[in-house]
N, CA, C and O atoms as a MOPAC input file, in Angstrom:
PM7 MOZYME 1SCF
protein

 N     87.67500 1    86.28200 1   114.66700 1
 C     87.39400 1    87.18400 1   113.14300 1
 C     88.30500 1    86.54500 1   112.10900 1
 O     89.45300 1    86.09900 1   112.10800 1
 N     87.33300 1    86.68400 1   111.23700 1
 C     87.89900 1    85.84000 1   110.20500 1
 C     88.17700 1    86.65700 1   108.50500 1
 O     87.06000 1    87.06400 1   108.18500 1
 N     88.95900 1    86.93800 1   107.63200 1
 C     88.92200 1    87.25200 1   106.40000 1
 C     88.59000 1    86.79100 1   105.46600 1
 O     89.15600 1    85.79900 1   105.00700 1
 N     87.05900 1    87.65700 1   104.61100 1
 C     86.55800 1    87.22500 1   103.90100 1
 C     86.90100 1    87.53800 1   102.86800 1
 O     86.67300 1    86.66800 1   102.02800 1
 N     87.60400 1    88.85800 1   102.30500 1
 C     87.50700 1    89.80900 1   101.20700 1
 C     88.89800 1    90.05500 1   101.07800 1
 O     89.49100 1    89.83900 1   102.13500 1
 N     89.68300 1    90.46600 1   100.06200 1
 C     90.69000 1    91.36900 1   100.18500 1
 C     90.51400 1    92.06800 1    98.69500 1
 O     90.10200 1    91.78700 1    97.57000 1
 N     91.05500 1    93.08200 1    99.37700 1
 C     90.34400 1    94.15600 1    98.08900 1
 C     91.22400 1    94.76800 1    97.61200 1
 O     92.33300 1    94.79900 1    98.14600 1
 N     90.92100 1    95.45700 1    96.39400 1
 C     92.11800 1    96.62400 1    95.64200 1
 C     92.31100 1    97.57900 1    95.86800 1
 O     93.12500 1    98.24700 1    95.23100 1
 N     91.50900 1    98.10700 1    97.05800 1
 C     91.91800 1    99.64800 1    97.11900 1
 C     90.91600 1    99.65900 1    98.27100 1
 O     90.09500 1    98.74400 1    98.33000 1
 N     90.92300 1   100.81500 1    99.37100 1
 C     90.35000 1   100.65400 1   100.94300 1
 C     88.79900 1   101.15800 1   100.00900 1
 O     87.83000 1   100.62700 1   100.55100 1
 N     88.54100 1   101.70300 1    99.24000 1
 C     86.83500 1   102.23700 1    98.55000 1
 C     86.50300 1   100.61200 1    98.20200 1
 O     85.45900 1   100.27200 1    98.75900 1
 N     86.97000 1    99.80700 1    97.62200 1
 C     86.58400 1    98.49000 1    97.48000 1
 C     85.95500 1    98.27700 1    98.56000 1
 O     84.72900 1    98.32800 1    98.65900 1
 N     86.93200 1    97.95600 1    99.69000 1
 C     86.80200 1    97.06500 1   101.01700 1
 C     85.90400 1    97.90700 1   101.73900 1
 O     85.30200 1    97.26900 1   102.60200 1
 N     85.54700 1    99.34400 1   101.68100 1
 C     84.53100 1    99.84900 1   102.41200 1
 C     83.44300 1    99.27700 1   101.87400 1
 O     82.67600 1    98.54900 1   102.50600 1
 N     83.28200 1    99.69800 1   100.21600 1
 C     82.02200 1    99.03700 1    99.71400 1
 C     81.74100 1    97.42300 1    99.93200 1
 O     80.60700 1    96.97800 1    99.75600 1
 N     82.59500 1    96.76300 1   100.23700 1
 C     81.89200 1    95.30000 1   100.58300 1
 C     81.56700 1    95.33300 1   101.74100 1
 O     80.50400 1    94.82700 1   102.10100 1
 N     82.53600 1    96.02800 1   102.72500 1
 C     81.82100 1    95.83400 1   104.06000 1
 C     80.36300 1    96.51100 1   104.72600 1
 O     79.68000 1    96.18400 1   105.69700 1
 N     80.25500 1    97.52700 1   103.78900 1
 C     78.41000 1    98.06400 1   103.58500 1
 C     77.94000 1    96.98100 1   103.19300 1
 O     77.28900 1    96.53300 1   104.13600 1
 N     77.87500 1    96.04800 1   102.02600 1
 C     77.06600 1    95.01500 1   101.43700 1
 C     76.57800 1    94.36300 1   102.78900 1
 O     75.43500 1    94.42300 1   103.24100 1
 N     78.14300 1    93.45500 1   103.58400 1
 C     77.78000 1    92.80100 1   104.71700 1
 C     76.83500 1    93.43800 1   105.57900 1
 O     75.82900 1    92.87900 1   106.01600 1
 N     77.19300 1    94.68000 1   105.83100 1
 C     76.48200 1    95.06400 1   107.06800 1
 C     75.20900 1    95.49600 1   106.72000 1
 O     74.44600 1    95.90700 1   107.59500 1
 N     74.77700 1    95.44100 1   105.16700 1
 C     73.60300 1    95.68200 1   104.88500 1
 C     72.64800 1    93.74200 1   105.20400 1
 O     71.52500 1    93.24500 1   105.29000 1
 N     73.58800 1    93.50100 1   105.23800 1
 C     72.90000 1    91.81800 1   105.56800 1
 C     72.96300 1    91.56000 1   107.14900 1
 O     72.99600 1    90.39500 1   107.54700 1
 N     72.97600 1    92.40300 1   107.86400 1
 C     73.16900 1    92.33100 1   109.25100 1
 C     74.83000 1    91.69800 1   109.69800 1
 O     75.01200 1    91.12300 1   110.77100 1
 N     75.45700 1    91.82600 1   109.12500 1
 C     76.82600 1    90.89700 1   109.07600 1
 C     77.87200 1    91.98100 1   109.35500 1
 O     78.20100 1    92.85000 1   108.54700 1
 N     78.55100 1    91.76600 1   111.09800 1
 C     79.14200 1    93.28100 1   111.27800 1
 C     80.73100 1    92.59600 1   110.76400 1
 O     81.10900 1    91.42400 1   110.74800 1
 N     81.29600 1    93.62200 1   110.44800 1
 C     82.65400 1    93.35100 1   109.53200 1
 C     83.87500 1    94.61800 1   110.21500 1
 O     83.68900 1    95.41300 1   111.13600 1
 N     84.98600 1    94.43100 1   109.44800 1
 C     85.70800 1    95.44000 1   109.79800 1
 C     86.81100 1    95.65900 1   108.92200 1
 O     87.39400 1    94.58000 1   108.82000 1
 N     87.37700 1    96.53000 1   108.24500 1
 C     88.75700 1    96.79900 1   107.36300 1
 C     89.59400 1    97.03700 1   108.19400 1
 O     89.53600 1    97.76100 1   109.18800 1
 N     90.87300 1    96.05600 1   107.55900 1
 C     92.11400 1    96.19300 1   108.45800 1
 C     92.75700 1    96.08700 1   106.78400 1
 O     92.37900 1    95.52100 1   105.75800 1
 N     94.07500 1    97.07200 1   107.20700 1
 C     94.79100 1    97.30100 1   106.56000 1
 C     95.22900 1    98.23400 1   105.17800 1
 O     96.08900 1    98.16200 1   104.30000 1
 N     94.01500 1    99.22100 1   105.56500 1
 C     93.55500 1   100.44000 1   104.68900 1
 C     95.36600 1   101.43200 1   104.45700 1
 O     96.09700 1   101.75900 1   103.52200 1
 N     95.34800 1   101.52500 1   105.62600 1
 C     96.62200 1   102.10800 1   106.31400 1
 C     98.36800 1   101.92900 1   105.19400 1
 O     99.29100 1   102.64700 1   104.81000 1
 N     97.89200 1   100.41100 1   105.09900 1
 C     98.95900 1   100.20100 1   104.13500 1
 C     99.04100 1   100.34700 1   102.69900 1
 O     99.84700 1    99.98100 1   101.84400 1
 N     97.97800 1   100.98200 1   102.70000 1
 C     97.78800 1   101.04300 1   101.04900 1
 C     98.64200 1   102.00600 1   100.47900 1
 O     99.42100 1   101.89300 1    99.53200 1
 N     98.31200 1   103.22800 1   101.38700 1
 C     99.77100 1   104.40200 1   100.82200 1
 C    101.31300 1   103.78100 1   100.63900 1
 O    102.27500 1   104.23400 1   100.01800 1
 N    101.21300 1   102.98700 1   101.15300 1
 C    102.61700 1   102.08700 1   101.44100 1
 C    103.40800 1   101.66400 1   100.08100 1
 O    104.63500 1   101.62200 1    99.98400 1
 N    102.19200 1   101.26400 1    98.73500 1
 C    102.34000 1   100.82100 1    97.92600 1
 C    103.10600 1   101.40700 1    97.31900 1
 O    103.10000 1   102.63600 1    97.38900 1
 N    104.15000 1   100.64500 1    96.40800 1
 C    105.28100 1   101.38500 1    95.51100 1
 C    106.62300 1   101.03100 1    96.55300 1
 O    107.72900 1   100.70600 1    96.12100 1
 N    106.38200 1   101.12600 1    97.57500 1
 C    107.51400 1   101.04400 1    98.59100 1
 C    107.72200 1    99.76500 1    99.47400 1
 O    108.78400 1    99.31200 1    99.90200 1
 N    106.22100 1    99.21500 1    99.66800 1
 C    106.28500 1    98.02500 1   100.34500 1
 C    105.59200 1    97.15100 1    99.13900 1
 O    104.86100 1    97.67000 1    98.29600 1
 N    105.94400 1    95.65400 1    99.17400 1
 C    105.47700 1    94.72900 1    98.13700 1
 C    103.64200 1    94.68800 1    98.30900 1
 O    103.11200 1    95.00600 1    99.37300 1
 N    102.72900 1    94.18800 1    96.92200 1
 C    101.21900 1    94.41700 1    96.98400 1
 C    101.69600 1    92.95600 1    97.17700 1
 O    102.59700 1    92.35400 1    96.59200 1
 N    100.85900 1    92.54900 1    98.14600 1
 C    100.67600 1    91.08100 1    98.56800 1
 C     99.23300 1    90.80500 1    99.28300 1
 O     98.43000 1    91.72600 1    99.42800 1
 N     98.98400 1    89.59100 1    99.68100 1
 C     97.26000 1    89.82800 1   100.37200 1
 C     96.70500 1    90.51400 1   101.68700 1
 O     95.58800 1    90.94000 1   101.98100 1
 N     98.53800 1    90.42800 1   102.72300 1
 C     98.66000 1    91.10200 1   103.31400 1
 C     98.95700 1    92.41500 1   103.63400 1
 O     98.80000 1    92.78600 1   104.79700 1
 N     99.43300 1    93.31400 1   102.63400 1
 C     99.38700 1    94.49800 1   102.35200 1
 C     98.19700 1    95.46800 1   102.00300 1
 O     98.07800 1    96.68100 1   102.17800 1
 N     97.12900 1    94.27400 1   101.30100 1
 C     96.42000 1    95.34600 1   100.46200 1
 C     94.94100 1    95.51000 1   101.70500 1
 O     94.81200 1    94.60800 1   102.53400 1
 N     94.20300 1    96.38300 1   101.70400 1
 C     92.66100 1    96.10700 1   102.02400 1
 C     92.35600 1    94.85800 1   102.55500 1
 O     92.80700 1    93.82800 1   102.05400 1
 N     91.61500 1    94.86600 1   103.54400 1
 C     90.67900 1    93.46700 1   103.79800 1
 C     89.49400 1    93.53500 1   104.41100 1
 O     89.31000 1    94.59300 1   105.01200 1
 N     88.51800 1    92.64800 1   104.46000 1
 C     87.16000 1    92.98400 1   104.99400 1
 C     87.37800 1    91.39400 1   105.90800 1
 O     87.63200 1    90.24000 1   105.56200 1
 N     87.13700 1    92.04000 1   107.13800 1
 C     86.91800 1    90.75000 1   108.15300 1
 C     85.82100 1    90.54300 1   108.81300 1
 O     85.47400 1    91.50200 1   109.50200 1
 N     85.14700 1    89.61600 1   108.84400 1
 C     83.88900 1    89.82800 1   109.70700 1
 C     83.90800 1    89.36300 1   111.41400 1
 O     84.78000 1    88.55600 1   111.73400 1
 N     83.11900 1    89.78200 1   112.30700 1
 C     83.52500 1    89.46100 1   113.51600 1
 C     83.20400 1    87.92900 1   114.21300 1
 O     84.09700 1    87.26500 1   114.73900 1
 N     81.83600 1    87.50200 1   114.13000 1
 C     81.03100 1    86.50000 1   113.95300 1
 C     81.51400 1    85.15200 1   113.21500 1
 O     81.09900 1    84.86800 1   112.09200 1
 N     82.08400 1    84.64400 1   113.66100 1
 C     82.55100 1    82.88200 1   113.09000 1
 C     81.14600 1    82.52800 1   112.62200 1
 O     81.14700 1    82.00900 1   111.50600 1
 N     80.14500 1    82.65000 1   113.08900 1
 C     78.85100 1    82.21800 1   112.25500 1
 C     78.61200 1    82.89000 1   111.16300 1
 O     78.17000 1    82.27400 1   110.19300 1
 N     78.81100 1    84.05700 1   111.09600 1
 C     78.56700 1    84.64000 1   109.51100 1
 C     79.44900 1    84.46200 1   108.49200 1
 O     79.26600 1    84.90100 1   107.35700 1
 N     80.75300 1    83.60500 1   108.97400 1
 C     81.61000 1    83.57500 1   107.72000 1
 C     80.82300 1    82.93700 1   106.61800 1
 O     80.26300 1    83.65200 1   105.78800 1
 N     80.75100 1    81.67400 1   106.56400 1
 C     80.22200 1    81.21600 1   105.30500 1
 C     79.31500 1    81.78500 1   104.38400 1
 O     79.24200 1    81.46300 1   103.19900 1
 N     78.44800 1    82.85400 1   105.09400 1
 C     77.59500 1    83.55800 1   104.41200 1
 C     78.11100 1    84.73100 1   103.58900 1
 O     77.89400 1    84.97900 1   102.40300 1
 N     78.83900 1    85.39500 1   104.47600 1
 C     80.24100 1    86.53900 1   103.95300 1
 C     80.73200 1    85.89300 1   102.94800 1
 O     80.35200 1    86.48100 1   101.93500 1
 N     81.63200 1    84.64000 1   102.56600 1
 C     82.18800 1    84.45700 1   102.20700 1
 C     81.55700 1    84.36100 1   100.56600 1
 O     81.95400 1    84.86800 1    99.51700 1
 N     80.42300 1    83.48700 1   100.88100 1
 C     79.47800 1    83.62000 1    99.33900 1
 C     79.02500 1    85.08300 1    99.22700 1
 O     79.25300 1    85.57200 1    98.12100 1
 N     78.53000 1    85.76000 1    99.97600 1
 C     78.80400 1    87.21500 1    99.11300 1
 C     79.88800 1    87.63700 1    98.92500 1
 O     79.86700 1    88.79300 1    98.50200 1
 N     80.71800 1    87.27700 1    99.03200 1
 C     82.32200 1    87.85000 1    98.86400 1
 C     82.56800 1    87.22600 1    97.50300 1
 O     83.37800 1    87.86600 1    96.83300 1
 N     82.17300 1    86.35500 1    97.03800 1
 C     82.24000 1    85.26600 1    95.66200 1
 C     81.23600 1    86.14800 1    94.48000 1
 O     81.60100 1    86.53200 1    93.36900 1
 N     80.26100 1    86.27000 1    94.93700 1
 C     79.12100 1    86.84800 1    93.99400 1
 C     79.54400 1    88.47200 1    93.83200 1
 O     79.61400 1    88.98800 1    92.71700 1
 N     79.91500 1    89.48600 1    95.52200 1
 C     80.57900 1    90.57600 1    94.65000 1
 C     81.18200 1    90.41200 1    93.92900 1
 O     80.85700 1    90.86400 1    92.83100 1
 N     82.61800 1    89.56900 1    94.06900 1
 C     83.87300 1    89.30300 1    93.10500 1
 C     83.52700 1    88.98100 1    91.54200 1
 O     84.29100 1    89.30300 1    90.63300 1
 N     82.28400 1    88.30600 1    91.33700 1
 C     81.95000 1    88.19700 1    89.94800 1
 C     81.60100 1    89.38300 1    88.85200 1
 O     81.84100 1    89.75100 1    87.70100 1
 N     80.68000 1    89.79500 1    90.33500 1
 C     80.10900 1    91.48600 1    90.04400 1
 C     80.76500 1    92.52500 1    89.44300 1
 O     80.40000 1    93.29700 1    88.55700 1
 N     82.03300 1    92.40900 1    90.20300 1
 C     83.36300 1    93.04600 1    90.08900 1
 C     84.04600 1    92.81400 1    88.79500 1
 O     85.26600 1    92.77300 1    88.96000 1
 N     83.81200 1    92.70900 1    88.00600 1
 C     84.68300 1    92.39700 1    86.54800 1
 C     83.62600 1    93.12300 1    85.58900 1
 O     82.39700 1    93.06000 1    85.61400 1
 N     84.40500 1    93.76900 1    84.81300 1
 C     83.64200 1    94.40200 1    83.78300 1
 C     83.04900 1    93.86600 1    82.95000 1
 O     83.57400 1    93.06900 1    82.17300 1
 N     81.71800 1    94.21700 1    82.93100 1
 C     80.94300 1    93.98000 1    81.51200 1
 C     81.19500 1    94.16000 1    80.41000 1
 O     82.23300 1    94.67100 1    79.99100 1
 N     80.24700 1    93.75200 1    79.74700 1
 C     80.61900 1    93.76500 1    78.21200 1
 C     79.59500 1    95.02900 1    78.12200 1
 O     78.44200 1    94.93800 1    78.54500 1
 N     80.18600 1    96.37300 1    77.45200 1
 C     79.34200 1    97.61000 1    77.44200 1
 C     77.92700 1    97.36700 1    76.56200 1
 O     77.95200 1    96.70400 1    75.52500 1
 N     76.91300 1    97.86300 1    76.98800 1
 C     75.41100 1    97.95100 1    76.32700 1
 C     75.54100 1    98.69600 1    75.26500 1
 O     76.14000 1    99.76900 1    75.33400 1
 N     75.05100 1    98.28400 1    74.22300 1
 C     74.83900 1    98.98900 1    72.64100 1
 C     74.10900 1   100.30700 1    73.18800 1
 O     73.53700 1   100.42700 1    74.27200 1
 N     74.27400 1   101.31000 1    72.13400 1
 C     73.58800 1   102.13800 1    72.18800 1
 C     72.02800 1   101.83600 1    71.71800 1
 O     71.98300 1   100.89200 1    70.92900 1
 N     71.08300 1   102.26500 1    71.94200 1
 C     69.91900 1   102.28600 1    71.47500 1
 C     69.26100 1   103.46900 1    71.28400 1
 O     69.48300 1   104.45200 1    71.99100 1
 N     68.12700 1   103.45200 1    69.99900 1
 C     67.58700 1   104.32500 1    69.49700 1
 C     66.09600 1   104.87900 1    70.45900 1
 O     65.40000 1   103.86900 1    70.56300 1
 N     65.63500 1   105.65600 1    70.92300 1
 C     64.26200 1   106.26800 1    71.33100 1
 C     63.60800 1   105.69100 1    70.41500 1
 O     63.98700 1   105.48200 1    69.26200 1
 N     62.35300 1   105.34700 1    71.02000 1
 C     61.14300 1   104.97900 1    70.28100 1
 C     60.22800 1   105.63200 1    69.95200 1
 O     59.27200 1   105.32400 1    69.24000 1
 N     60.55600 1   106.90000 1    70.62700 1
 C     59.08100 1   108.02900 1    70.91000 1
 C     59.97800 1   109.47100 1    70.19900 1
 O     59.32400 1   110.18100 1    69.43600 1
 N     61.11900 1   109.76400 1    70.41500 1
 C     61.65200 1   110.84200 1    69.55400 1
 C     63.10900 1   110.53300 1    68.51700 1
 O     63.66900 1   111.32900 1    67.76400 1
 N     63.45600 1   109.07600 1    68.80700 1
 C     64.25500 1   108.85900 1    67.96200 1
 C     65.78300 1   109.09000 1    68.10500 1
 O     66.64200 1   108.68700 1    67.32000 1
 N     65.99700 1   109.88100 1    69.35900 1
 C     66.84700 1   109.94300 1    69.82200 1
 C     68.28100 1   108.81400 1    70.36700 1
 O     67.96100 1   107.98600 1    71.22100 1
 N     69.38700 1   108.79900 1    70.01400 1
 C     70.42600 1   107.49700 1    69.99000 1
 C     70.57100 1   108.25000 1    71.40200 1
 O     70.30600 1   109.43800 1    71.58100 1
 N     71.25300 1   106.94000 1    72.81500 1
 C     70.65600 1   107.04100 1    73.65400 1
 C     71.87600 1   106.14500 1    73.83700 1
 O     72.06500 1   105.17300 1    73.10600 1
 N     72.85300 1   106.55400 1    75.00800 1
 C     74.21500 1   105.59700 1    75.04700 1
 C     73.19300 1   104.51500 1    75.86400 1
 O     72.14300 1   104.64400 1    76.49500 1
 N     74.07600 1   103.37800 1    75.50700 1
 C     73.81900 1   101.52000 1    76.44500 1
 C     73.19800 1   101.90900 1    77.76700 1
 O     72.01300 1   101.76800 1    78.07300 1
 N     74.33300 1   102.50700 1    78.63700 1
 C     73.90200 1   102.44800 1    80.11600 1
 C     72.64000 1   103.20900 1    80.79400 1
 O     72.22500 1   103.02500 1    81.93800 1
 N     72.13500 1   104.09000 1    79.84000 1
 C     71.00200 1   104.61100 1    80.22500 1
 C     69.85400 1   103.81700 1    79.76100 1
 O     69.76500 1   103.36900 1    78.61800 1
 N     68.56000 1   103.58400 1    81.13200 1
 C     67.77200 1   103.41400 1    80.52500 1
 C     66.07700 1   103.92400 1    80.37300 1
 O     65.01100 1   103.36400 1    80.11300 1
 N     66.53700 1   105.33000 1    80.70300 1
 C     65.60400 1   106.35200 1    80.00800 1
 C     66.28200 1   107.18700 1    79.00700 1
 O     67.50600 1   107.26500 1    79.10700 1
 N     65.53300 1   108.00200 1    77.79600 1
 C     65.93200 1   108.79500 1    76.91800 1
 C     66.66600 1   109.80700 1    77.87100 1
 O     66.42000 1   109.76600 1    79.07600 1
 N     67.42800 1   110.58000 1    77.43500 1
 C     67.92500 1   111.89400 1    77.96400 1
 C     67.02800 1   113.49700 1    77.56900 1
 O     66.88300 1   114.52900 1    78.22400 1
 N     66.61600 1   113.12600 1    76.35500 1
 C     65.75700 1   113.63400 1    75.21000 1
 C     64.43200 1   113.88100 1    75.86600 1
 O     64.08900 1   114.95200 1    76.36600 1
 N     63.83700 1   112.95800 1    75.82100 1
 C     62.23000 1   112.97900 1    76.62300 1
 C     61.68800 1   112.30400 1    77.33700 1
 O     60.46400 1   112.24100 1    77.45200 1
 N     62.84200 1   111.40900 1    78.21100 1
 C     62.36600 1   110.74700 1    79.29200 1
 C     61.70000 1   109.09000 1    78.87200 1
 O     61.47900 1   108.25800 1    79.75300 1
 N     61.47600 1   108.85600 1    77.57000 1
 C     60.97500 1   107.45800 1    77.44300 1
 C     61.71100 1   106.50800 1    77.90500 1
 O     62.92700 1   106.46400 1    77.72200 1
 N     61.01400 1   105.60300 1    78.58600 1
 C     61.87000 1   104.32800 1    78.63300 1
 C     62.23600 1   103.48100 1    77.95200 1
 O     61.47500 1   102.89400 1    77.18200 1
 N     63.60400 1   103.18800 1    78.08100 1
 C     64.14700 1   102.12900 1    77.18700 1
 C     63.13800 1   100.97100 1    76.88100 1
 O     62.28600 1   100.63200 1    77.70200 1
 N     63.30700 1   100.27700 1    75.43100 1
 C     62.06200 1    99.37600 1    75.36800 1
 C     62.63600 1    97.88800 1    75.80100 1
 O     61.87500 1    96.92300 1    75.85000 1

């Protein structure tokens, strides 16, 4: 069993575990119970939740997925608002369809 990812919180650990399992990699989250002790225990790689791969043959692939996941975990630049070509409504950048008329973002 090998640790491949150290998470910021239990939800992050379980999300990444789900990504590994979707790729056919058996994984386990460890240390999530220690998360409740933050503030009393020091925050280190040993006290944060982590994801472990069960089969050593999957470690390289899991680490590559962890690197990819960590890159996508950074806050992206917010997308600018856009104006719907069909109804001229201003729509927030994270949406790909107009909330007013349902037209697709150009």
